[in-house]
mmJSON file of the N, C-alpha and C atoms, coordinates in Angstrom:
{"data_MODEL":{"atom_site":{
"group_PDB":["ATOM","ATOM","ATOM","ATOM","ATOM","ATOM","ATOM","ATOM","ATOM","ATOM","ATOM","ATOM","ATOM","ATOM","ATOM","ATOM","ATOM","ATOM","ATOM","ATOM","ATOM","ATOM","ATOM","ATOM","ATOM","ATOM","ATOM","ATOM","ATOM","ATOM","ATOM","ATOM","ATOM","ATOM","ATOM","ATOM","ATOM","ATOM","ATOM","ATOM","ATOM","ATOM","ATOM","ATOM","ATOM","ATOM","ATOM","ATOM","ATOM","ATOM","ATOM","ATOM","ATOM","ATOM","ATOM","ATOM","ATOM","ATOM","ATOM","ATOM","ATOM","ATOM","ATOM","ATOM","ATOM","ATOM","ATOM","ATOM","ATOM","ATOM","ATOM","ATOM","ATOM","ATOM","ATOM","ATOM","ATOM","ATOM","ATOM","ATOM","ATOM","ATOM","ATOM","ATOM","ATOM","ATOM","ATOM","ATOM","ATOM","ATOM","ATOM","ATOM","ATOM","ATOM","ATOM","ATOM","ATOM","ATOM","ATOM","ATOM","ATOM","ATOM","ATOM","ATOM","ATOM","ATOM","ATOM","ATOM","ATOM","ATOM","ATOM","ATOM","ATOM","ATOM","ATOM","ATOM","ATOM","ATOM","ATOM","ATOM"],
"id":[1,2,3,4,5,6,7,8,9,10,11,12,13,14,15,16,17,18,19,20,21,22,23,24,25,26,27,28,29,30,31,32,33,34,35,36,37,38,39,40,41,42,43,44,45,46,47,48,49,50,51,52,53,54,55,56,57,58,59,60,61,62,63,64,65,66,67,68,69,70,71,72,73,74,75,76,77,78,79,80,81,82,83,84,85,86,87,88,89,90,91,92,93,94,95,96,97,98,99,100,101,102,103,104,105,106,107,108,109,110,111,112,113,114,115,116,117,118,119,120],
"type_symbol":["N","C","C","N","C","C","N","C","C","N","C","C","N","C","C","N","C","C","N","C","C","N","C","C","N","C","C","N","C","C","N","C","C","N","C","C","N","C","C","N","C","C","N","C","C","N","C","C","N","C","C","N","C","C","N","C","C","N","C","C","N","C","C","N","C","C","N","C","C","N","C","C","N","C","C","N","C","C","N","C","C","N","C","C","N","C","C","N","C","C","N","C","C","N","C","C","N","C","C","N","C","C","N","C","C","N","C","C","N","C","C","N","C","C","N","C","C","N","C","C"],
"label_atom_id":["N","CA","C","N","CA","C","N","CA","C","N","CA","C","N","CA","C","N","CA","C","N","CA","C","N","CA","C","N","CA","C","N","CA","C","N","CA","C","N","CA","C","N","CA","C","N","CA","C","N","CA","C","N","CA","C","N","CA","C","N","CA","C","N","CA","C","N","CA","C","N","CA","C","N","CA","C","N","CA","C","N","CA","C","N","CA","C","N","CA","C","N","CA","C","N","CA","C","N","CA","C","N","CA","C","N","CA","C","N","CA","C","N","CA","C","N","CA","C","N","CA","C","N","CA","C","N","CA","C","N","CA","C","N","CA","C","N","CA","C"],
"label_alt_id":[null,null,null,null,null,null,null,null,null,null,null,null,null,null,null,null,null,null,null,null,null,null,null,null,null,null,null,null,null,null,null,null,null,null,null,null,null,null,null,null,null,null,null,null,null,null,null,null,null,null,null,null,null,null,null,null,null,null,null,null,null,null,null,null,null,null,null,null,null,null,null,null,null,null,null,null,null,null,null,null,null,null,null,null,null,null,null,null,null,null,null,null,null,null,null,null,null,null,null,null,null,null,null,null,null,null,null,null,null,null,null,null,null,null,null,null,null,null,null,null],
"label_comp_id":["MET","MET","MET","LYS","LYS","LYS","PRO","PRO","PRO","GLU","GLU","GLU","LEU","LEU","LEU","LYS","LYS","LYS","LYS","LYS","LYS","LEU","LEU","LEU","LEU","LEU","LEU","VAL","VAL","VAL","LEU","LEU","LEU","ASN","ASN","ASN","LEU","LEU","LEU","PRO","PRO","PRO","TYR","TYR","TYR","LEU","LEU","LEU","LEU","LEU","LEU","PHE","PHE","PHE","VAL","VAL","VAL","TYR","TYR","TYR","LEU","LEU","LEU","PHE","PHE","PHE","ALA","ALA","ALA","LYS","LYS","LYS","CYS","CYS","CYS","GLY","GLY","GLY","GLN","GLN","GLN","ALA","ALA","ALA","TYR","TYR","TYR","ARG","ARG","ARG","LEU","LEU","LEU","ALA","ALA","ALA","ALA","ALA","ALA","GLY","GLY","GLY","ALA","ALA","ALA","ASP","ASP","ASP","ALA","ALA","ALA","SER","SER","SER","ALA","ALA","ALA","LYS","LYS","LYS"],
"label_asym_id":["A","A","A","A","A","A","A","A","A","A","A","A","A","A","A","A","A","A","A","A","A","A","A","A","A","A","A","A","A","A","A","A","A","A","A","A","A","A","A","A","A","A","A","A","A","A","A","A","A","A","A","A","A","A","A","A","A","A","A","A","A","A","A","A","A","A","A","A","A","A","A","A","A","A","A","A","A","A","A","A","A","A","A","A","A","A","A","A","A","A","A","A","A","A","A","A","A","A","A","A","A","A","A","A","A","A","A","A","A","A","A","A","A","A","A","A","A","A","A","A"],
"label_entity_id":["1","1","1","1","1","1","1","1","1","1","1","1","1","1","1","1","1","1","1","1","1","1","1","1","1","1","1","1","1","1","1","1","1","1","1","1","1","1","1","1","1","1","1","1","1","1","1","1","1","1","1","1","1","1","1","1","1","1","1","1","1","1","1","1","1","1","1","1","1","1","1","1","1","1","1","1","1","1","1","1","1","1","1","1","1","1","1","1","1","1","1","1","1","1","1","1","1","1","1","1","1","1","1","1","1","1","1","1","1","1","1","1","1","1","1","1","1","1","1","1"],
"label_seq_id":[1,1,1,2,2,2,3,3,3,4,4,4,5,5,5,6,6,6,7,7,7,8,8,8,9,9,9,10,10,10,11,11,11,12,12,12,13,13,13,14,14,14,15,15,15,16,16,16,17,17,17,18,18,18,19,19,19,20,20,20,21,21,21,22,22,22,23,23,23,24,24,24,25,25,25,26,26,26,27,27,27,28,28,28,29,29,29,30,30,30,31,31,31,32,32,32,33,33,33,34,34,34,35,35,35,36,36,36,37,37,37,38,38,38,39,39,39,40,40,40],
"pdbx_PDB_ins_code":[null,null,null,null,null,null,null,null,null,null,null,null,null,null,null,null,null,null,null,null,null,null,null,null,null,null,null,null,null,null,null,null,null,null,null,null,null,null,null,null,null,null,null,null,null,null,null,null,null,null,null,null,null,null,null,null,null,null,null,null,null,null,null,null,null,null,null,null,null,null,null,null,null,null,null,null,null,null,null,null,null,null,null,null,null,null,null,null,null,null,null,null,null,null,null,null,null,null,null,null,null,null,null,null,null,null,null,null,null,null,null,null,null,null,null,null,null,null,null,null],
"Cartn_x":[1.044,-0.064,0.682,0.435,1.345,1.062,2.49,2.416,1.107,0.939,-0.132,-1.625,-1.689,-3.096,-3.582,-2.302,-2.529,-2.877,-2.05,-2.48,-3.558,-4.076,-5.555,-6.23,-6.337,-7.17,-6.974,-6.109,-5.949,-6.446,-6.056,-7.028,-8.231,-8.838,-10.236,-10.98,-10.541,-11.281,-12.079,-11.987,-12.806,-14.281,-13.972,-15.421,-16.053,-15.655,-16.487,-16.605,-16.34,-16.938,-18.224,-18.399,-19.053,-20.19,-20.133,-20.914,-21.868,-21.012,-21.52,-22.27,-21.757,-22.716,-24.208,-23.924,-25.417,-26.214,-25.434,-26.035,-27.173,-26.295,-27.159,-27.841,-27.997,-29.061,-30.265,-30.007,-31.087,-32.185,-30.955,-31.92,-32.701,-32.394,-32.889,-34.237,-33.863,-35.347,-36.367,-35.819,-36.793,-37.545,-36.595,-37.395,-38.156,-38.22,-38.595,-39.98,-40.85,-42.181,-42.983,-44.062,-44.97,-45.414,-46.573,-47.251,-46.223,-45.876,-45.403,-44.582,-43.622,-42.693,-43.046,-44.22,-44.745,-45.014,-45.186,-45.279,-43.903,-43.118,-41.566,-40.883],
"Cartn_y":[-1.547,0.061,1.248,2.302,3.189,4.204,4.466,5.396,6.746,7.295,8.542,8.088,6.818,6.349,5.662,5.216,4.633,5.528,7.063,8.126,8.664,8.927,9.185,8.652,6.848,6.161,6.563,6.218,6.302,7.785,8.866,9.968,10.019,9.526,9.553,8.668,7.427,6.212,6.46,7.521,7.516,8.144,9.312,9.913,8.527,7.902,6.803,5.521,5.463,4.646,5.237,6.761,7.378,7.342,8.007,7.891,6.328,5.321,3.905,3.594,4.035,3.958,3.953,6.05,6.575,6.027,5.601,4.782,3.839,3.425,1.795,2.275,2.937,3.455,4.164,4.792,5.475,4.498,3.523,2.306,1.184,1.29,0.632,1.245,2.777,3.322,3.445,3.151,3.166,1.663,1.248,-0.518,-0.921,-0.389,-0.772,-0.759,-1.379,-1.453,-0.281,-0.247,1.065,2.138,2.595,3.617,4.893,5.737,6.63,6.551,8.332,7.941,7.938,8.077,7.821,6.264,5.277,3.754,3.111,3.658,3.456,3.406],
"Cartn_z":[0.062,-0.042,-0.004,-0.944,-0.989,0.645,0.837,2.215,2.077,0.953,0.701,0.976,0.528,0.591,2.016,2.55,4.08,5.341,4.961,5.371,5.083,4.351,4.249,4.721,4.609,5.274,6.676,7.374,8.885,9.061,8.421,9.073,8.936,7.698,7.688,8.186,8.508,9.53,10.054,11.223,12.416,11.888,10.612,10.28,9.448,8.615,7.901,9.318,10.436,10.979,12.036,11.937,11.988,11.2,10.114,9.16,8.767,9.085,9.045,10.124,11.345,12.128,12.439,11.989,12.105,10.881,9.852,8.577,9.273,9.943,10.232,11.55,12.343,13.238,12.23,11.489,10.647,10.036,9.172,8.623,9.516,10.789,11.672,12.16,12.362,12.896,11.215,10.35,9.214,9.205,9.658,9.591,10.732,11.644,13.053,12.542,13.05,13.122,13.695,13.428,14.192,12.529,13.204,11.787,11.828,13.144,13.238,14.161,14.925,15.394,16.845,17.033,18.733,18.583,18.147,17.705,17.822,17.422,17.354,18.707],
"occupancy":[1.0,1.0,1.0,1.0,1.0,1.0,1.0,1.0,1.0,1.0,1.0,1.0,1.0,1.0,1.0,1.0,1.0,1.0,1.0,1.0,1.0,1.0,1.0,1.0,1.0,1.0,1.0,1.0,1.0,1.0,1.0,1.0,1.0,1.0,1.0,1.0,1.0,1.0,1.0,1.0,1.0,1.0,1.0,1.0,1.0,1.0,1.0,1.0,1.0,1.0,1.0,1.0,1.0,1.0,1.0,1.0,1.0,1.0,1.0,1.0,1.0,1.0,1.0,1.0,1.0,1.0,1.0,1.0,1.0,1.0,1.0,1.0,1.0,1.0,1.0,1.0,1.0,1.0,1.0,1.0,1.0,1.0,1.0,1.0,1.0,1.0,1.0,1.0,1.0,1.0,1.0,1.0,1.0,1.0,1.0,1.0,1.0,1.0,1.0,1.0,1.0,1.0,1.0,1.0,1.0,1.0,1.0,1.0,1.0,1.0,1.0,1.0,1.0,1.0,1.0,1.0,1.0,1.0,1.0,1.0],
"B_iso_or_equiv":[0.0,0.0,0.0,0.0,0.0,0.0,0.0,0.0,0.0,0.0,0.0,0.0,0.0,0.0,0.0,0.0,0.0,0.0,0.0,0.0,0.0,0.0,0.0,0.0,0.0,0.0,0.0,0.0,0.0,0.0,0.0,0.0,0.0,0.0,0.0,0.0,0.0,0.0,0.0,0.0,0.0,0.0,0.0,0.0,0.0,0.0,0.0,0.0,0.0,0.0,0.0,0.0,0.0,0.0,0.0,0.0,0.0,0.0,0.0,0.0,0.0,0.0,0.0,0.0,0.0,0.0,0.0,0.0,0.0,0.0,0.0,0.0,0.0,0.0,0.0,0.0,0.0,0.0,0.0,0.0,0.0,0.0,0.0,0.0,0.0,0.0,0.0,0.0,0.0,0.0,0.0,0.0,0.0,0.0,0.0,0.0,0.0,0.0,0.0,0.0,0.0,0.0,0.0,0.0,0.0,0.0,0.0,0.0,0.0,0.0,0.0,0.0,0.0,0.0,0.0,0.0,0.0,0.0,0.0,0.0],
"pdbx_formal_charge":[null,null,null,null,null,null,null,null,null,null,null,null,null,null,null,null,null,null,null,null,null,null,null,null,null,null,null,null,null,null,null,null,null,null,null,null,null,null,null,null,null,null,null,null,null,null,null,null,null,null,null,null,null,null,null,null,null,null,null,null,null,null,null,null,null,null,null,null,null,null,null,null,null,null,null,null,null,null,null,null,null,null,null,null,null,null,null,null,null,null,null,null,null,null,null,null,null,null,null,null,null,null,null,null,null,null,null,null,null,null,null,null,null,null,null,null,null,null,null,null],
"auth_seq_id":[1,1,1,2,2,2,3,3,3,4,4,4,5,5,5,6,6,6,7,7,7,8,8,8,9,9,9,10,10,10,11,11,11,12,12,12,13,13,13,14,14,14,15,15,15,16,16,16,17,17,17,18,18,18,19,19,19,20,20,20,21,21,21,22,22,22,23,23,23,24,24,24,25,25,25,26,26,26,27,27,27,28,28,28,29,29,29,30,30,30,31,31,31,32,32,32,33,33,33,34,34,34,35,35,35,36,36,36,37,37,37,38,38,38,39,39,39,40,40,40],
"auth_comp_id":["MET","MET","MET","LYS","LYS","LYS","PRO","PRO","PRO","GLU","GLU","GLU","LEU","LEU","LEU","LYS","LYS","LYS","LYS","LYS","LYS","LEU","LEU","LEU","LEU","LEU","LEU","VAL","VAL","VAL","LEU","LEU","LEU","ASN","ASN","ASN","LEU","LEU","LEU","PRO","PRO","PRO","TYR","TYR","TYR","LEU","LEU","LEU","LEU","LEU","LEU","PHE","PHE","PHE","VAL","VAL","VAL","TYR","TYR","TYR","LEU","LEU","LEU","PHE","PHE","PHE","ALA","ALA","ALA","LYS","LYS","LYS","CYS","CYS","CYS","GLY","GLY","GLY","GLN","GLN","GLN","ALA","ALA","ALA","TYR","TYR","TYR","ARG","ARG","ARG","LEU","LEU","LEU","ALA","ALA","ALA","ALA","ALA","ALA","GLY","GLY","GLY","ALA","ALA","ALA","ASP","ASP","ASP","ALA","ALA","ALA","SER","SER","SER","ALA","ALA","ALA","LYS","LYS","LYS"],
"auth_asym_id":["A","A","A","A","A","A","A","A","A","A","A","A","A","A","A","A","A","A","A","A","A","A","A","A","A","A","A","A","A","A","A","A","A","A","A","A","A","A","A","A","A","A","A","A","A","A","A","A","A","A","A","A","A","A","A","A","A","A","A","A","A","A","A","A","A","A","A","A","A","A","A","A","A","A","A","A","A","A","A","A","A","A","A","A","A","A","A","A","A","A","A","A","A","A","A","A","A","A","A","A","A","A","A","A","A","A","A","A","A","A","A","A","A","A","A","A","A","A","A","A"],
"auth_atom_id":["N","CA","C","N","CA","C","N","CA","C","N","CA","C","N","CA","C","N","CA","C","N","CA","C","N","CA","C","N","CA","C","N","CA","C","N","CA","C","N","CA","C","N","CA","C","N","CA","C","N","CA","C","N","CA","C","N","CA","C","N","CA","C","N","CA","C","N","CA","C","N","CA","C","N","CA","C","N","CA","C","N","CA","C","N","CA","C","N","CA","C","N","CA","C","N","CA","C","N","CA","C","N","CA","C","N","CA","C","N","CA","C","N","CA","C","N","CA","C","N","CA","C","N","CA","C","N","CA","C","N","CA","C","N","CA","C","N","CA","C"],
"pdbx_PDB_model_num":[1,1,1,1,1,1,1,1,1,1,1,1,1,1,1,1,1,1,1,1,1,1,1,1,1,1,1,1,1,1,1,1,1,1,1,1,1,1,1,1,1,1,1,1,1,1,1,1,1,1,1,1,1,1,1,1,1,1,1,1,1,1,1,1,1,1,1,1,1,1,1,1,1,1,1,1,1,1,1,1,1,1,1,1,1,1,1,1,1,1,1,1,1,1,1,1,1,1,1,1,1,1,1,1,1,1,1,1,1,1,1,1,1,1,1,1,1,1,1,1]
}}}
């Protein structure tokens, strides 16, 4: 792996993890049973 690519990946990894985590939370909320927000 090129050093430039490795440095770029290491610097941006925390942001990618947060994006992945919140995307999964949003997906779980959308797929949860319930007709509206109060029922979820």
